[in-house]
TIMI-2910 file (N, C-alpha, C, CB; in pm, 1 decimal, decimal comma, always signed):
<rs>
+----------+----------+----------+----------+----------+----------+----------+----------+----------+----------+----------+----------+------+
!      n_x !      n_y !      n_z !     ca_x !     ca_y !     ca_z !      c_x !      c_y !      c_z !     cb_x !     cb_y !     cb_z ! resn !
+----------+----------+----------+----------+----------+----------+----------+----------+----------+----------+----------+----------+------+
!  +3645,1 !   -271,2 !   -272,1 !  +3524,5 !   -258,0 !   -192,2 !  +3437,7 !   -381,8 !   -213,4 !  +3447,0 !   -128,3 !   -228,9 !  Met !
!  +3396,9 !   -441,4 !   -105,9 !  +3309,8 !   -558,8 !   -115,9 !  +3169,5 !   -521,4 !    -73,1 !  +3363,3 !   -675,5 !    -29,8 !  Thr !
!  +3076,6 !   -585,4 !   -137,6 !  +2936,5 !   -561,1 !   -105,4 !  +2876,5 !   -688,9 !    -50,1 !  +2857,5 !   -512,1 !   -229,9 !  Thr !
!  +2809,7 !   -678,8 !    +61,4 !  +2744,1 !   -795,0 !   +120,5 !  +2596,9 !   -790,2 !    +84,7 !  +2764,0 !   -799,3 !   +275,0 !  Arg !
!  +2549,8 !   -896,9 !    +31,1 !  +2409,1 !   -906,4 !     -6,2 !  +2327,6 !   -947,1 !   +117,0 !  +2389,0 !  -1008,5 !   -122,9 !  Arg !
!  +2225,8 !   -871,4 !   +144,2 !  +2140,1 !   -901,8 !   +259,2 !  +2056,0 !  -1024,9 !   +230,2 !  +2049,4 !   -781,6 !   +293,5 !  Ala !
!  +2038,8 !  -1108,3 !   +329,5 !  +1954,2 !  -1226,0 !   +313,9 !  +1808,6 !  -1182,5 !   +313,7 !  +1980,9 !  -1329,6 !   +426,3 !  Lys !
!  +1732,4 !  -1241,4 !   +224,5 !  +1589,3 !  -1212,7 !   +218,4 !  +1518,5 !  -1293,4 !   +325,2 !  +1531,4 !  -1244,2 !    +78,1 !  Thr !
!  +1438,6 !  -1225,5 !   +403,2 !  +1360,9 !  -1293,1 !   +505,4 !  +1215,0 !  -1291,0 !   +462,8 !  +1380,1 !  -1226,3 !   +644,9 !  Gln !
!  +1152,9 !  -1406,3 !   +466,3 !  +1013,5 !  -1418,7 !   +425,9 !   +923,3 !  -1422,9 !   +548,1 !   +992,8 !  -1543,9 !   +340,0 !  Leu !
!   +802,9 !  -1376,6 !   +528,4 !   +700,0 !  -1381,9 !   +631,2 !   +586,3 !  -1466,0 !   +575,6 !   +650,9 !  -1238,0 !   +672,6 !  Val !
!   +539,1 !  -1558,7 !   +653,4 !   +429,1 !  -1644,5 !   +608,2 !   +296,9 !  -1595,7 !   +665,3 !   +453,9 !  -1791,1 !   +649,2 !  Ser !
!   +196,3 !  -1598,7 !   +581,2 !    +60,4 !  -1566,2 !   +622,9 !    -32,5 !  -1678,1 !   +577,7 !    +14,8 !  -1428,8 !   +564,7 !  Leu !
!   -133,8 !  -1702,6 !   +657,0 !   -239,6 !  -1792,4 !   +610,6 !   -311,9 !  -1723,3 !   +496,3 !   -339,1 !  -1829,9 !   +726,4 !  His !
!   -372,4 !  -1800,1 !   +409,1 !   -441,1 !  -1742,5 !   +293,1 !   -546,3 !  -1641,0 !   +334,9 !   -505,8 !  -1852,6 !   +209,9 !  Arg !
!   -618,7 !  -1672,5 !   +440,2 !   -723,5 !  -1581,5 !   +486,2 !   -664,1 !  -1450,3 !   +535,2 !   -806,1 !  -1646,6 !   +597,5 !  Glu !
!   -549,7 !  -1457,3 !   +601,5 !   -482,9 !  -1336,0 !   +648,1 !   -434,4 !  -1252,6 !   +529,9 !   -365,0 !  -1371,4 !   +740,3 !  Gln !
!   -379,3 !  -1317,2 !   +429,5 !   -334,3 !  -1245,9 !   +310,1 !   -452,7 !  -1182,2 !   +238,5 !   -259,5 !  -1341,0 !   +215,1 !  Ala !
!   -565,2 !  -1251,6 !   +233,6 !   -685,4 !  -1195,7 !   +170,7 !   -735,6 !  -1074,5 !   +248,5 !   -796,3 !  -1302,4 !   +161,4 !  Ala !
!   -731,6 !  -1081,6 !   +381,7 !   -772,5 !   -967,5 !   +464,4 !   -678,8 !   -849,0 !   +443,5 !   -775,3 !  -1006,9 !   +613,1 !  Glu !
!   -549,8 !   -875,7 !   +434,3 !   -452,5 !   -768,8 !   +410,1 !   -475,9 !   -705,6 !   +273,2 !   -308,2 !   -823,3 !   +420,0 !  Leu !
!   -503,0 !   -786,9 !   +172,2 !   -532,9 !   -734,3 !    +38,7 !   -659,1 !   -648,3 !    +41,5 !   -549,4 !   -849,7 !    -62,3 !  Ala !
!   -760,4 !   -693,8 !   +114,6 !   -884,4 !   -617,8 !   +124,9 !   -859,1 !   -483,4 !   +195,1 !   -991,6 !   -699,6 !   +201,0 !  Met !
!   -779,4 !   -485,0 !   +299,8 !   -747,4 !   -362,6 !   +372,9 !   -671,8 !   -263,6 !   +284,4 !   -664,7 !   -395,3 !   +497,8 !  Leu !
!   -569,0 !   -311,8 !   +214,2 !   -494,4 !   -220,2 !   +128,5 !   -581,4 !   -167,6 !    +15,2 !   -370,8 !   -289,4 !    +71,8 !  Thr !
!   -671,9 !   -251,7 !    -34,3 !   -761,9 !   -205,8 !   -140,3 !   -857,1 !    -97,5 !    -89,6 !   -842,0 !   -323,7 !   -196,5 !  Glu !
!   -912,1 !   -116,1 !    +30,3 !  -1001,3 !    -14,5 !    +87,7 !   -927,0 !   +117,0 !   +111,6 !  -1062,4 !    -65,3 !   +219,7 !  His !
!   -807,0 !   +107,4 !   +166,3 !   -727,5 !   +228,5 !   +188,7 !   -693,9 !   +297,7 !    +56,7 !   -598,3 !   +194,3 !   +264,5 !  Leu !
!   -657,7 !   +220,3 !    -42,6 !   -625,2 !   +276,3 !   -173,9 !   -744,9 !   +349,5 !   -232,7 !   -579,0 !   +165,8 !   -269,5 !  His !
!   -859,8 !   +284,1 !   -232,6 !   -980,5 !   +347,3 !   -289,0 !  -1020,7 !   +471,7 !   -210,7 !  -1097,1 !   +247,7 !   -290,7 !  Arg !
!  -1014,5 !   +462,0 !    -78,3 !  -1053,1 !   +576,6 !     +3,9 !   -961,8 !   +694,7 !    -23,3 !  -1049,6 !   +540,2 !   +152,8 !  Trp !
!   -833,2 !   +670,7 !    -22,7 !   -737,7 !   +778,4 !    -41,5 !   -742,1 !   +832,7 !   -184,0 !   -597,7 !   +730,5 !     -8,0 !  Leu !
!   -758,7 !   +744,6 !   -281,4 !   -767,7 !   +787,7 !   -421,5 !   -887,5 !   +880,2 !   -442,8 !   -778,2 !   +665,4 !   -514,8 !  Arg !
!   -998,4 !   +848,7 !   -375,5 !  -1122,0 !   +924,9 !   -393,4 !  -1145,4 !  +1029,1 !   -284,7 !  -1238,7 !   +831,1 !   -397,7 !  Asp !
!  -1047,7 !  +1050,0 !   -197,6 !  -1063,6 !  +1143,9 !    -86,0 !  -1078,5 !  +1287,1 !   -137,2 !   -943,4 !  +1134,2 !    +10,3 !  Ala !
!  -1144,0 !  +1367,9 !    -56,6 !  -1161,5 !  +1509,0 !    -91,9 !  -1027,0 !  +1580,8 !    -88,8 !  -1261,6 !  +1577,7 !     +4,3 !  Ser !
!  -1022,7 !  +1693,9 !   -154,0 !   -897,2 !  +1771,3 !   -155,7 !   -858,8 !  +1816,1 !    -15,4 !   -910,3 !  +1893,9 !   -247,9 !  Ser !
!   -957,3 !  +1844,6 !    +69,9 !   -923,7 !  +1885,7 !   +206,5 !   -862,5 !  +1770,2 !   +285,7 !  -1048,7 !  +1938,4 !   +278,6 !  Ser !
!   -910,6 !  +1649,3 !   +263,7 !   -853,1 !  +1532,1 !   +330,5 !   -710,8 !  +1509,3 !   +282,9 !   -938,7 !  +1406,4 !   +304,7 !  Thr !
!   -690,1 !  +1519,4 !   +150,9 !   -555,5 !  +1502,5 !    +95,3 !   -460,9 !  +1611,2 !   +146,0 !   -560,4 !  +1504,4 !    -58,3 !  Arg !
!   -511,2 !  +1734,0 !   +157,0 !   -428,9 !  +1844,3 !   +206,8 !   -390,5 !  +1820,5 !   +352,0 !   -503,2 !  +1978,3 !   +192,6 !  Thr !
!   -485,5 !  +1774,6 !   +432,4 !   -457,1 !  +1746,0 !   +573,1 !   -354,0 !  +1634,1 !   +585,5 !   -586,4 !  +1707,8 !   +647,5 !  Glu !
!   -369,3 !  +1529,0 !   +505,5 !   -273,5 !  +1419,8 !   +508,1 !   -136,5 !  +1467,0 !   +458,8 !   -323,8 !  +1302,5 !   +422,7 !  Leu !
!   -134,4 !  +1551,4 !   +358,0 !     -7,2 !  +1605,6 !   +307,0 !    +66,1 !  +1682,5 !   +416,0 !    -31,9 !  +1697,2 !   +185,3 !  Ala !
!     -7,1 !  +1760,0 !   +494,1 !    +53,7 !  +1832,1 !   +605,4 !   +113,8 !  +1737,1 !   +706,4 !    -48,4 !  +1921,2 !   +672,9 !  Gly !
!    +45,0 !  +1628,8 !   +732,9 !    +94,1 !  +1528,1 !   +826,8 !   +219,4 !  +1459,2 !   +773,1 !    -15,1 !  +1424,2 !   +855,4 !  Phe !
!   +224,8 !  +1439,0 !   +640,6 !   +335,8 !  +1365,3 !   +579,1 !   +455,9 !  +1451,0 !   +542,5 !   +287,4 !  +1296,6 !   +457,0 !  Leu !
!   +449,3 !  +1580,4 !   +564,8 !   +569,7 !  +1657,8 !   +538,3 !   +548,9 !  +1796,2 !   +482,4 !   +653,2 !  +1584,6 !   +447,0 !  Gly !
!   +429,3 !  +1848,4 !   +486,4 !   +407,5 !  +1983,2 !   +437,1 !   +354,2 !  +1985,4 !   +295,4 !   +534,8 !  +2061,2 !   +444,1 !  Gly !
!   +339,3 !  +2105,4 !   +244,1 !   +270,8 !  +2126,6 !   +116,1 !   +332,2 !  +2048,1 !     +0,9 !   +271,5 !  +2273,0 !    +81,8 !  Ala !
!   +455,5 !  +2078,0 !    -35,8 !   +515,6 !  +2015,6 !   -154,5 !   +550,6 !  +1869,1 !   -130,6 !   +640,8 !  +2091,9 !   -196,4 !  Ala !
!   +628,8 !  +1842,9 !    -26,3 !   +671,5 !  +1705,9 !     +1,0 !   +553,1 !  +1618,0 !    +39,5 !   +776,6 !  +1703,9 !   +112,1 !  Glu !
!   +462,7 !  +1671,8 !   +116,5 !   +346,7 !  +1595,4 !   +161,4 !   +253,8 !  +1559,0 !    +47,2 !   +270,6 !  +1673,3 !   +265,2 !  Gly !
!   +233,9 !  +1651,5 !    -45,9 !   +148,0 !  +1623,8 !   -161,2 !   +207,2 !  +1511,5 !   -245,3 !   +129,2 !  +1750,7 !   -247,0 !  Thr !
!   +336,5 !  +1515,4 !   -264,9 !   +405,2 !  +1409,5 !   -337,8 !   +397,1 !  +1277,6 !   -260,5 !   +552,4 !  +1448,2 !   -363,3 !  Leu !
!   +408,7 !  +1283,9 !   -129,3 !   +399,2 !  +1164,3 !    -46,1 !   +260,4 !  +1102,6 !    -54,5 !   +432,9 !  +1197,5 !    +98,9 !  Ala !
!   +156,3 !  +1184,6 !    -58,1 !    +19,4 !  +1133,4 !    -70,2 !     +3,3 !  +1060,7 !   -203,5 !    -84,5 !  +1248,8 !    -58,1 !  Val !
!    +50,5 !  +1121,3 !   -310,8 !    +42,1 !  +1057,8 !   -443,0 !   +118,8 !   +925,6 !   -443,1 !    +97,8 !  +1152,4 !   -552,9 !  Ala !
!   +235,7 !   +924,6 !   -381,8 !   +314,7 !   +802,0 !   -373,3 !   +246,4 !   +696,0 !   -290,1 !   +450,7 !   +831,5 !   -315,7 !  Gly !
!   +180,4 !   +737,9 !   -183,0 !   +108,2 !   +644,4 !    -97,5 !     -7,7 !   +580,6 !   -172,5 !    +57,2 !   +715,1 !    +27,8 !  Leu !
!    -79,9 !   +659,4 !   -250,2 !   -189,9 !   +606,0 !   -330,8 !   -135,3 !   +500,8 !   -427,8 !   -262,6 !   +720,3 !   -408,6 !  Val !
!    -27,5 !   +532,9 !   -495,5 !    +33,1 !   +438,7 !   -590,1 !    +82,7 !   +312,9 !   -519,8 !   +148,5 !   +505,2 !   -664,6 !  Asp !
!   +147,5 !   +330,6 !   -406,0 !   +202,1 !   +217,9 !   -331,5 !    +91,3 !   +123,9 !   -284,0 !   +283,4 !   +267,9 !   -212,1 !  Leu !
!    -17,0 !   +180,0 !   -233,2 !   -128,9 !    +96,9 !   -188,4 !   -191,5 !    +21,0 !   -305,1 !   -234,9 !   +183,2 !   -119,0 !  Leu !
!   -205,0 !    +87,4 !   -418,8 !   -259,5 !    +20,4 !   -536,7 !   -170,0 !    -93,7 !   -582,2 !   -278,1 !   +120,0 !   -650,3 !  Gly !
!    -40,2 !    -71,3 !   -583,3 !    +55,5 !   -173,9 !   -622,8 !    +55,9 !   -290,2 !   -523,6 !   +195,8 !   -114,0 !   -634,3 !  Leu !
!    +54,0 !   -260,1 !   -395,9 !    +53,0 !   -365,2 !   -293,6 !    -72,1 !   -451,1 !   -306,0 !    +61,2 !   -303,8 !   -152,6 !  Ala !
!   -185,3 !   -387,8 !   -330,6 !   -310,5 !   -461,9 !   -347,5 !   -302,4 !   -554,1 !   -468,0 !   -428,9 !   -365,4 !   -362,6 !  Thr !
!   -253,9 !   -501,9 !   -578,0 !   -242,1 !   -582,1 !   -700,0 !   -150,0 !   -701,0 !   -678,6 !   -190,7 !   -496,4 !   -815,6 !  Thr !
!    -36,5 !   -679,0 !   -616,5 !    +58,5 !   -787,9 !   -591,9 !     -0,3 !   -894,5 !   -500,6 !   +186,9 !   -733,2 !   -531,0 !  Arg !
!    -68,1 !   -852,2 !   -394,7 !   -129,3 !   -949,4 !   -304,3 !   -237,5 !  -1029,4 !   -375,7 !   -188,3 !   -878,8 !   -181,5 !  Leu !
!   -322,7 !   -961,1 !   -449,7 !   -431,4 !  -1029,2 !   -520,0 !   -379,5 !  -1130,9 !   -621,4 !   -519,8 !   -927,4 !   -590,1 !  Arg !
!   -271,9 !  -1097,4 !   -690,7 !   -215,3 !  -1189,3 !   -790,9 !   -159,3 !  -1314,6 !   -727,6 !   -106,4 !  -1120,2 !   -870,8 !  Arg !
!   -114,8 !  -1305,9 !   -604,9 !    -53,3 !  -1420,6 !   -538,5 !   -154,0 !  -1509,8 !   -466,2 !    +50,0 !  -1372,6 !   -440,6 !  Arg !
!   -274,2 !  -1461,5 !   -450,6 !   -375,4 !  -1539,9 !   -379,9 !   -445,5 !  -1635,5 !   -475,7 !   -478,1 !  -1447,4 !   -312,4 !  Leu !
!   -478,2 !  -1754,1 !   -427,8 !   -555,4 !  -1845,8 !   -511,8 !   -692,6 !  -1785,6 !   -543,4 !   -571,5 !  -1983,3 !   -442,0 !  Pro !
!   -746,6 !  -1822,2 !   -655,7 !   -873,6 !  -1764,5 !   -703,2 !   -986,4 !  -1778,6 !   -600,5 !   -915,5 !  -1831,3 !   -833,9 !  Glu !
!   -999,0 !  -1893,5 !   -536,5 !  -1110,5 !  -1914,8 !   -443,4 !  -1101,5 !  -1826,5 !   -319,6 !  -1115,4 !  -2060,0 !   -401,2 !  Gln !
!   -980,5 !  -1783,8 !   -281,3 !   -963,4 !  -1695,9 !   -164,8 !   -975,6 !  -1550,5 !   -206,3 !   -827,1 !  -1720,5 !    -97,0 !  Val !
!   -950,3 !  -1521,9 !   -330,6 !   -940,5 !  -1386,3 !   -383,6 !  -1077,0 !  -1332,1 !   -424,4 !   -845,7 !  -1383,0 !   -502,5 !  Asn !
!  -1172,7 !  -1338,2 !   -336,0 !  -1307,8 !  -1288,5 !   -366,5 !  -1347,9 !  -1179,3 !   -273,5 !  -1409,3 !  -1399,7 !   -359,7 !  Arg !
+----------+----------+----------+----------+----------+----------+----------+----------+----------+----------+----------+----------+------+
</rs>
């Protein structure tokens, strides 16, 4: 059995665009992290129901936090404000 490695494709963003994306993911992360239980329950229903949706919401919060951290670390200090 042979395995073919997929080629990595990169996407380029201007620094300002990357900073805006980091700001957006950070706002979404904070909002969702601090959202009321009714908001989280409603989102869980949208994402797959009680059990799966609740887990999906928790995963989404973690994913947004991680994405924000990764973007911020890659931005130059002067843009990262």
